[in-house]
C-alpha positions in Angstrom: 0.0 0.0 0.0 2.6 2.3 -1.1 0.7 5.6 -2.4 3.2 8.2 -2.6 3.2 10.8 -5.5 6.6 10.2 -7.1 7.9 7.3 -9.1 11.3 5.7 -9.1 12.4 6.7 -12.9 14.2 9.7 -12.0 17.2 9.3 -14.7 16.6 11.3 -17.7 18.8 12.0 -20.6 18.5 15.1 -22.9 20.5 16.1 -25.9 21.5 20.1 -26.2 18.6 20.3 -28.8 16.1 18.8 -26.3 16.0 21.2 -23.8 12.8 23.5 -24.6 11.0 21.7 -21.8 13.9 22.2 -19.3 12.0 23.9 -16.8 9.1 21.0 -16.6 11.6 18.2 -16.4 13.3 20.3 -13.2 9.8 20.6 -11.7 8.8 17.3 -12.2 11.9 15.9 -10.7 11.9 18.4 -7.5 8.4 17.2 -7.1 8.8 13.6 -7.4 12.2 12.7 -5.8 12.1 10.7 -2.4 13.8 12.1 0.7 17.1 11.1 0.8 17.7 10.3 -2.8 18.7 12.3 -6.0 17.0 13.0 -9.5 19.5 13.0 -12.1 19.4 14.6 -15.7 22.3 14.0 -18.0 22.6 16.4 -20.7 24.5 15.4 -23.7 23.6 11.9 -23.8 21.0 10.5 -25.9 18.1 8.1 -24.5 20.2 4.8 -25.7 22.9 6.2 -23.5 25.1 7.1 -26.8 27.4 10.3 -26.2 26.8 13.2 -28.2 28.1 15.8 -26.0 27.2 19.7 -25.9 28.7 22.7 -27.6 29.2 25.1 -24.9 29.1 23.8 -21.2 29.2 27.1 -19.7 26.1 28.7 -21.8 23.9 25.5 -20.9 25.0 25.6 -17.2 23.7 29.3 -17.3 20.4 28.5 -19.1 19.9 25.6 -16.2 20.5 28.5 -13.3 18.1 30.7 -15.1 15.7 27.9 -15.4 16.2 26.9 -11.7 15.7 30.5 -10.7 12.0 30.6 -12.2 11.0 27.6 -9.8 8.9 28.4 -6.8 9.8 27.3 -4.0 13.5 27.1 -4.5 14.6 23.8 -5.3 18.0 22.0 -4.6 19.7 21.5 -7.6 23.6 21.3 -8.5 25.2 21.0 -11.8 28.9 19.9 -13.1 30.3 19.3 -16.3 31.8 15.6 -16.8 34.2 14.0 -19.9 33.1 11.1 -21.6 34.5 9.7 -24.7 36.2 13.0 -25.0 33.0 15.1 -24.9 31.5 17.4 -22.8 28.2 16.7 -21.2 26.4 18.2 -17.7 25.0 16.2 -14.9 22.3 18.0 -12.9 21.2 17.0 -9.7 17.9 17.3 -7.8 17.3 16.6 -4.3 14.0 16.5 -1.9 13.4 20.1 -0.7 10.7 19.4 1.8 8.8 22.4 0.0 6.9 20.7 -2.6 4.9 21.5 -4.6 7.2 23.4 -6.8 6.0 25.3 -9.9 7.1 26.9 -12.9 4.0 28.0 -14.5 2.4 24.5 -13.6 3.0 22.0 -11.2 4.4 18.5 -12.8 5.6 15.0 -11.2 7.2 12.2 -12.7 4.9 9.1 -14.4 7.8 6.5 -15.3 9.8 8.3 -17.9 7.1 11.1 -18.2 6.4 14.6 -16.9 2.7 15.1 -16.1 0.7 17.6 -14.5 -0.1 17.1 -11.1 -4.0 15.9 -10.4 -5.7 17.9 -7.6 -5.1 14.3 -5.3 -1.7 14.2 -6.0 -1.1 18.0 -5.7 -2.7 18.1 -2.0 -0.5 14.8 -1.1 2.3 17.2 -2.3 0.9 19.8 -0.2 0.5 17.5 3.2 4.1 16.3 2.8 5.2 20.0 3.8 4.1 19.6 7.4 6.9 19.6 10.2 6.1 16.0 11.2 5.4 14.4 7.8 8.5 16.0 6.3 10.5 14.1 8.8 8.6 10.9 8.8 8.5 11.0 5.1 12.7 10.5 4.9 12.1 7.3 6.5 9.4 6.0 4.1 10.0 2.2 3.3 12.6 2.1 6.1 12.4 0.6 9.2 12.0 2.5 12.7 11.7 1.8 15.9 8.1 1.9 17.4 8.0 2.8 21.3 4.4 2.0 22.8 3.7 4.6 25.3 2.8 2.6 28.3 1.9 5.5 30.6 -1.0 6.7 28.0 -2.8 3.0 28.8 -5.8 3.7 30.8 -6.3 2.0 34.2 -8.1 -0.8 34.8 -11.8 0.1 35.1 -15.0 -1.7 36.9 -17.5 -3.3 34.6 -20.3 -5.9 35.0 -23.4 -5.4 37.5 -22.5 -3.4 40.6 -18.9 -3.3 39.2 -18.0 -6.8 40.2 -15.6 -7.2 37.5 -12.6 -5.4 36.0 -11.7 -4.3 32.3 -7.9 -4.3 31.8 -6.3 -2.5 28.8 -3.0 -2.9 27.1 -1.3 -0.9 24.3 -1.3 -2.4 21.1 2.6 -2.0 20.4 5.0 -3.7 22.4 7.4 -1.6 24.6 9.7 -1.3 21.6 9.2 -3.1 18.0 10.6 -3.0 14.5 8.1 -1.6 11.8 8.6 -0.2 8.4 6.6 2.8 7.2 4.6 1.7 4.1 2.1 4.9 4.1 1.7 8.6 5.1 -1.0 11.1 4.4 -2.1 14.3 6.1 -3.8 12.4 8.9 -2.3 8.7 9.4 0.6 6.9 9.1 0.5 2.8 8.3 3.6 1.0 9.9 4.2 -2.8 8.9 5.4 -5.0 11.7 8.6 -6.7 10.9 7.9 -9.7 13.1 4.5 -10.3 11.5 4.1 -8.2 8.4 0.9 -6.7 10.2 -0.1 -3.4 9.1 -1.3 -0.8 11.5 -2.4 2.7 10.7 -2.2 5.6 13.7 -3.4 9.0 13.5 -0.6 11.8 13.8 -2.1 13.2 16.7 -0.9 10.2 18.4 2.4 10.2 17.2 5.8 11.8 19.0 9.1 11.4 17.1 12.2 10.9 18.9 15.4 8.8 17.7 17.2 5.7 18.5 20.4 6.5 18.7 21.6 2.8 19.4 19.8 1.7 16.2 20.6 4.9 14.3 17.2 5.4 13.1 14.1 7.1 13.6 12.0 6.4 16.9 8.2 6.9 16.9 6.5 7.0 20.3 2.6 5.9 20.2 0.0 7.0 22.6 -2.5 4.3 23.4 
């Protein structure tokens, strides 16, 4: 159940003569790259990997900067010239900014190897990702985290039955500490998949507190009852 608004196909090759939609690619990459990953655009290489090169690398880099400056909010990008088969090419890398959605006139995302306009649903998900807690959790999407069931939030036993002759006890749905993988996030809940059983449990954001498991070097999510 992975429903993030991004795709994994974030490598594109363009020749020097195929840069008319450069800003569309830059916006789509910035809206689609996963936290902790980079989208890569190789200018001077053909789709089949053959090296064509560029005539004026400095001029191309100035054009890249000019197009990036048109994008709002500001994207995280870098470019460098590299040489392959004795020809100059340019590598552009774009990182997740935490400020999605980005615009360059319109907002685009990646769909496979294509740049498409973001639908209203996807657009809202991009906005949702800007929430502070969601931004941090999204960095651990599809990764293992430590789940800590906060036992202090478990209600005390209560009297039940006629005349209060019995007691009802409560227990937390999470152990003191468990390992789970984050498989879904939106603006309201997060879905975790337990490592031991593959059981999926969704938790509302207002029951989650973030910390860090220093021993295992991963996010710790403290869950209220």
